[in-house]
C-alpha positions as CSV (number, residue, x, y, z in Angstrom):
1,M,12.6,6.5,9.5
2,K,11.1,3.7,8.3
3,T,9.6,5.2,6.1
4,R,10.5,8.2,5.2
5,F,13.4,5.5,3.8
6,V,11.3,3.5,1.9
7,Y,9.5,6.1,-0.2
8,F,13.9,8.0,-0.4
9,V,14.0,4.7,-1.8
10,T,11.3,4.8,-4.4
11,V,11.6,8.6,-5.5
12,L,15.2,7.2,-6.0
13,C,14.1,4.1,-8.1
14,L,11.9,6.5,-10.1
15,L,15.1,8.5,-10.7
16,I,16.1,5.8,-12.8
17,A,13.3,3.9,-14.2
18,P,13.9,4.6,-17.2
19,N,15.7,1.3,-17.3
20,A,12.9,-0.5,-16.5
21,M,10.4,-2.8,-18.2
22,A,6.6,-2.4,-18.4
23,K,5.5,-6.7,-18.1
24,D,2.1,-8.2,-18.9
25,L,0.1,-9.6,-14.9
26,S,-2.4,-12.1,-16.8
27,E,-3.2,-14.1,-14.6
28,R,0.1,-13.6,-12.2
29,I,0.3,-13.1,-8.7
30,G,2.5,-11.8,-6.6
31,A,3.4,-11.3,-3.3
32,G,4.8,-8.6,-1.1
33,F,4.4,-5.7,1.0
34,N,3.0,-1.8,1.1
35,S,2.9,-0.4,3.9
36,Q,-0.5,2.4,4.2
37,I,-3.2,0.5,6.7
38,G,-4.0,3.6,10.0
39,L,-4.6,6.4,10.6
40,S,-2.4,7.5,13.1
41,N,-0.1,4.4,13.4
42,R,0.3,3.7,10.2
43,L,0.5,-0.5,9.6
44,D,2.9,-2.1,7.1
45,A,1.3,-4.8,5.7
46,A,2.0,-8.3,4.0
47,S,0.3,-8.4,0.4
48,V,-1.2,-10.3,-2.1
49,R,-1.9,-8.6,-5.7
50,Y,-3.1,-10.7,-8.6
51,W,-4.0,-9.6,-12.8
52,I,-7.3,-11.1,-13.8
53,N,-5.9,-10.3,-16.6
54,R,-3.9,-7.1,-18.1
55,D,-6.0,-5.0,-17.6
56,M,-8.0,-5.5,-14.0
57,G,-6.0,-6.5,-10.7
58,V,-7.3,-6.7,-7.0
59,Q,-5.0,-6.3,-3.9
60,G,-5.4,-7.6,-0.8
61,D,-3.6,-6.4,2.8
62,L,-2.9,-7.9,6.2
63,A,-1.0,-6.1,9.0
64,F,-0.4,-6.9,12.2
65,L,1.7,-5.0,15.5
66,N,2.6,-6.1,18.7
67,F,5.0,-4.1,21.2
68,A,5.7,-3.1,24.2
69,P,6.6,0.4,24.9
70,Y,9.1,0.6,27.9
71,H,7.0,0.2,31.3
72,G,3.4,-0.6,29.4
73,S,1.0,-3.1,29.1
74,N,1.5,-5.0,25.1
75,Q,-0.6,-2.9,22.2
76,T,-1.1,-4.8,19.0
77,S,-2.8,-3.2,16.0
78,F,-4.6,-4.9,12.9
79,G,-5.1,-4.2,9.7
80,V,-6.8,-6.0,6.5
81,G,-8.1,-4.2,2.9
82,G,-8.2,-5.1,-0.8
83,K,-8.3,-2.7,-3.1
84,F,-9.8,-3.1,-7.5
85,L,-7.2,-2.2,-9.6
86,Y,-7.6,-0.6,-13.4
87,N,-4.8,-0.1,-15.2
88,V,-5.0,3.0,-16.8
89,I,-1.7,4.3,-19.2
90,E,0.8,0.7,-20.4
91,E,4.4,2.5,-21.2
92,T,7.7,0.7,-22.1
93,N,8.6,2.4,-18.1
94,M,5.9,1.8,-16.4
95,N,1.7,0.4,-15.4
96,L,-0.5,3.6,-14.9
97,Y,-3.1,2.1,-12.2
98,A,-6.4,4.0,-10.4
99,G,-8.8,2.0,-8.3
100,G,-10.7,2.3,-5.0
101,G,-9.5,0.8,-1.9
102,A,-10.9,-0.6,1.8
103,D,-9.6,-1.3,4.7
104,V,-10.6,-1.5,8.7
105,F,-7.8,-0.9,11.2
106,T,-7.6,-1.9,15.6
107,E,-5.2,0.9,17.1
108,P,-4.6,1.1,21.0
109,A,-6.5,4.0,22.5
110,P,-6.0,5.4,25.7
111,A,-9.1,3.5,26.8
112,G,-8.7,0.2,25.6
113,T,-8.9,-0.5,21.3
114,E,-10.3,1.5,18.7
115,T,-11.3,0.3,14.8
116,G,-11.2,2.7,12.6
117,F,-11.5,2.5,8.6
118,S,-11.3,3.9,5.4
119,F,-12.3,3.9,2.3
120,C,-9.8,5.4,-1.3
121,G,-10.1,6.6,-4.8
122,L,-5.9,5.9,-5.8
123,S,-4.2,6.1,-8.1
124,G,-0.1,4.3,-9.0
125,I,2.7,3.3,-10.9
126,E,3.9,0.2,-11.2
127,F,7.5,0.0,-12.2
128,F,9.9,-3.3,-12.7
129,F,13.2,-3.0,-13.2
130,Q,15.9,-4.4,-16.3
131,G,17.5,-8.5,-14.9
132,L,14.7,-7.7,-12.3
133,P,11.7,-9.5,-14.2
134,N,9.2,-10.8,-11.7
135,L,9.9,-7.9,-9.0
136,G,7.7,-5.0,-9.4
137,F,7.4,-1.7,-7.9
138,N,4.8,0.0,-7.0
139,L,4.1,3.7,-5.7
140,E,0.2,4.5,-4.6
141,L,-1.4,8.5,-3.6
142,D,-4.3,7.9,-2.6
143,L,-7.5,10.6,-1.6
144,G,-10.2,9.6,1.3
145,V,-11.8,9.3,4.1
146,K,-10.9,7.5,7.2
147,Y,-11.9,7.6,10.6
148,L,-10.9,6.2,14.1
149,N,-13.1,7.8,16.6
150,Q,-10.2,9.3,19.1
151,Y,-8.8,11.0,16.4
152,G,-12.1,11.6,13.6
153,T,-12.2,12.0,10.5
154,A,-9.7,12.6,8.2
155,F,-10.3,13.3,4.8
156,G,-7.3,14.7,2.1
157,V,-4.0,13.7,0.4
158,E,-1.9,14.0,3.2
159,A,1.5,12.3,4.0
160,D,-0.5,9.7,4.8
161,S,-1.8,9.4,1.2
162,V,1.6,8.4,-0.4
163,N,1.6,4.1,-0.4
164,A,4.6,2.3,-1.4
165,G,5.1,-1.0,-1.7
166,F,7.0,-4.2,-4.1
167,H,5.9,-7.2,-5.1
168,Y,7.7,-10.7,-6.7
169,Y,5.5,-12.5,-9.2
170,F,4.9,-15.9,-9.3
């Protein structure tokens, strides 16, 4: 439900994007949020994005979730990932980028915790609203391979391939 809300807000933001401005983010670091790590149990991640120059950027993500279901023991999921981003098009209202990424994650399983991984190619947009010059909203679509022993291998574009997030740039 929370992920659907993030998608709804992102699409709503895209509909009113004509009031936004693209920004030169060279040598700026942004801290924020992304929803993208995992396979069966998506993890929301704290994210740091750094644009090396006007065209190239890197991003690191760290996710952690500890939950205790009713009448059950604590279960923990953890994930870490990284991306390389290349700015393809700069428009008046947004920046369009492409890149690649990799994640390693753990998820609870009936026999304990299992480790999975994913590799992907991605494309995304980042946009800024007028009046909020340091807050960037991003929406990404990835095509990749995700593996977790209890589920096997997944390849392709699916609902989990759409990622949304935001970063505040310092």
